Each structure stands twice: as structure tokens, then as C-alpha cells.
N, C-alpha and C positions, 0 to 999 in steps of 0.2 A: 535612554533609548526605548521607544515604544515597542511593545511586544506584538508580533503578528503570529497567529497560529493558523496553520494551513492543513486542512483535511483533504487528502487526495484519494481518488479511486481509480477504477479501471480505465476510465476515459483519458486519464493522464498518460497511461502507458500505451493505449490504443493509438495515439498520435505518433508513437515511435515504431508502429508496426506490430505490436504485440497484441495477440487476441485478447478480447475482453474476458473477464473472470468467468462469467457464465452467460451463455446465450439465452435469448428469450424462450427457447424451447426446452430449457432445463439441461442442456448439454454443455460440457466444459471442454472446449476444443475437440469436440467429436466423442467425448467420453461422458457417460453418465457419472455424475460426481460420486455416486456410491461405489463405483468401480475403482476410483483412484484417490479419493480425498477424504476417507473416513478411517478410523482405527480398524473397523471391520474389514475394509478393503485390504489394509496392510496385513492383517492376519490371514486372509484368504489367499492373496497372491502378491507376495512381496516383489517378485520380479516384474510384474506388470506396473506396480506403483513406481518402483525405482526407474524403470524405462521411461515412464511418462514424465517424471520429473527430470530425468537426464535430458530429455528432449526440450522441455521447457527451459531448463538452465542454459542450454546452448542457444535457444532463441533469445533469451534475455541478454546473454553475453554478446551476441551479434548485433543487437539493437543499439541505437545511439540515442542519447538524451535529445529531446526535442526543444523547440523554442520556449515551451512552457516551463520545462525543467530548468533551462538556463536562466530564465527570467526570475524564477524564485531564488536562484542562487544570487543573482544581482541584488535582490532585495536586502540581502544581509549587509550591504554597504551602508544602509541607513536605519535598519531595523533589527531588532532581536527576533529571529525567525526560528520557529519550531514547526517542522512538517510531521504530521501524524498521517501515515499512509496505510491504506488497506492493500497496497500492492506489494508483491514479494520480490520484485526486481530491485536492482541497486541504481536505477537511473538518476534518482535524485542525488545520490552521493557522487556519481560520476560527473554530474553537471556542476558540482561544487558546493552543494548544500552541506552544512556541517552538523546540523542537529536534526536527525531523522529518527522517528519512532516507528518501527514496523510492527503493526498490530497483528498481522497474519504470518509473521516469520520472514525469512530470507532464503531465496533460492540458492544463493552462493555459499550457503552454510549447511552443514549436516551435523547430526548429533547422535549420541548413543540412544538406542531404543529403550534402554533401561535407566539411564541417568541423564536427564534433560540438561544438566549443567555441563556435560562434556560436549562442547560445541567446537566445530572445526570449520575454518574458512577454506573452501576448495575452489573458489572462483568459478570457472566454467567446466571444471572436470566432472567426470561421471563417477557414480558409485555403483557397485555391483553386489550381488549376493556374495557373502563371504568377506566383504570389507568391514573391518570392525573398528570400534573405538578403543581407547586405552583400557577399558574395563572388560574387553573381550566380546562385548555385545555388538550386534549388527548395527551399522550406520543407517540412519533414516534421514529423509529430508527435514531440515529445520523450518518447517511450515506448520501452521495451525490448521488441522483438519476439522471438518464438520463434526461437532460433538465434543471437541476438545476445548479446554479453557483458553482464554486469551491473556497470556501473562502480562502483556504491556498495557492492558486496559486501565489498570490502576494508575500507572504513570501518566497515561493520556488524560484521565479525569482530573489529575492534579495540575496539569498544564493549562487546560481549557479556562479555568477561572482567572488565569493571569493575563488573558488576551485583552489587548486594546483594539485589535482589529481581527476579524475572523474571515478566512477565505475557505470556501468549499469548492473543490475543483474535480470535475469528472466522475462524480459518484451520484447515484440515484437515491442514496440514503434509505435503502430498503433492507440492507443486511445488518442485522443486530448481532452483537451489541454495539458495533461501531456507529450505527445510525443514531443512537441515543446520545452521542458525544456532544452534539451541538447544544443540547440542553444545559450543559455545564458552563457554557460561555456566559459572561456577564450580560445582563440586559442593557440595552441602550447603546452598545458599541456598534461601530460600522460593521456590517456583515455583507459579504459578497458571495454569490454563487455563479460559477462559470460552467455551463453545460447547455447544450442545444435544447434540452428538455427541462421543464420545470420539475425540480425534485419534490419529494414528499415532505414538505415542511408545514407544520401546523400554523406557524406565524410567518408564512411566506411574504406577507406584505411588509415585513420589517427588513427584508433582504433586497439588495440591489442585484438584479439578475442580468448577467451578461450571457446572451444566448449564442454562444460560440463554442467551438471545440477548444479543448485546453490549450493546444499549441497556438491558437489565434487570440483567444480572449485573455489568457494569462499575461503575455507581454504587454498588451494594452493597459490592463489594470496595474501592472507593476510600474510602468512608466508614469501612470497617474499618481501612484503613491509616492514615487520617488521625487515627483515635482512638488509635492505638498511640503 
């Protein structure tokens, strides 16, 4: 069974009604990222950070997988599919995809602020000041903030060289280190990018560009791959 590796970004979730990761003016859903998505922000105002992620968690829980998510799940009927996502929602899993690597963490999970291995799945519930892990430490969002290491990056770099086909969907490929992942894919394999805009690819001519939103272009490409 051929291996398909899919790298998804904010455009994938945007078609389910979730705001994109960061707007062009440098704001993240109305907040400066330094206020809500850095270790410094957590130290300054834990309540603000918790409330921000509680709101985002509810938004993600209320959203539904779109046609793009569902199409990628169908691809598993004929291919070995691994999705590497920059998104923190669980829409890929809810659509039926079984192998999803979250680079930037997961909104539906929280962890001890002292012990990153103490992780809890809370679904769409909220966490408040005083909610603690088994070690007594405050619970924090299980997301990767700016300035923090990306624990799943090594796993992702091990998956990319196995790809027989590479799909990049809904990402501008400007956020590092995730943007460098495409360089780990084998040369000469079929590569597709689905996005209304051309991403920042140094070897763009090697890619087939489907200039559509994720929910439109992904089902089209998946049907094409399933027919082959």
C-alpha cells in the first residue's frame, strides 16, 4: 500500500468556520500572540490565557469536519495515510482519519505545567485557575506556544522520507519549523499543494497546484487518487 503524507495548516480548519491561526495584521483572533501564546504570557496572566483557550476549545468542539477532512479519511481505503497537522483542533480525527500527528498540540487536551508527560483529554470542557494535575501543578493547555520546542517534529521528519505522495493543504509554509518539513520528502514523488495562493516553495515548479480552498480542492484530488 502506497504511503501518502499530508501536511495541513490553518486553511483546512478555516473551511469549518474556525478562525485562521494568525491574521495578516499579526493578531490571533483579536489578541496579540504575545498576550496569549507564549510562556511569558502564561507567567504574566494565567487567567487570560486559560480563558482564551477555553473559548477556542469550545469553538473547535462546536465545529464540524468539512468535505476536505472527510475526503482525507476516505483516502485510507486505498492508501497508508499519515496527516501531519499544524492545527490544534481534532477535526481530522472526528472525520475518521486514524494517523494524525499534531505538531502544535491539541486543544482538547491539557497537561501539568510542571510535568509535560501528565496529559489529560478534557474534550470541550474548560479549565480554570486552581485546576490541577495529579502532581498538584496547575493545568495548562496542551499546545505548543511560541518559543517552545515542538516535540513531534522529530516524528514528523521520520515520516516524510517514507512518502510516495505528498499533499500540502491550507498552509502558507511560512511558520517554521513546520515549513521545513517538505524538504524531508523524497525527490521525484508526486507533490500536490491545495491553496488559493501559491505557497513559499523554492521548488514550486515540481508541485501540482490546485488553486482552491481545502474543502473544495481536497475532495477533487482524493477522488483522482482513488481512481488511480
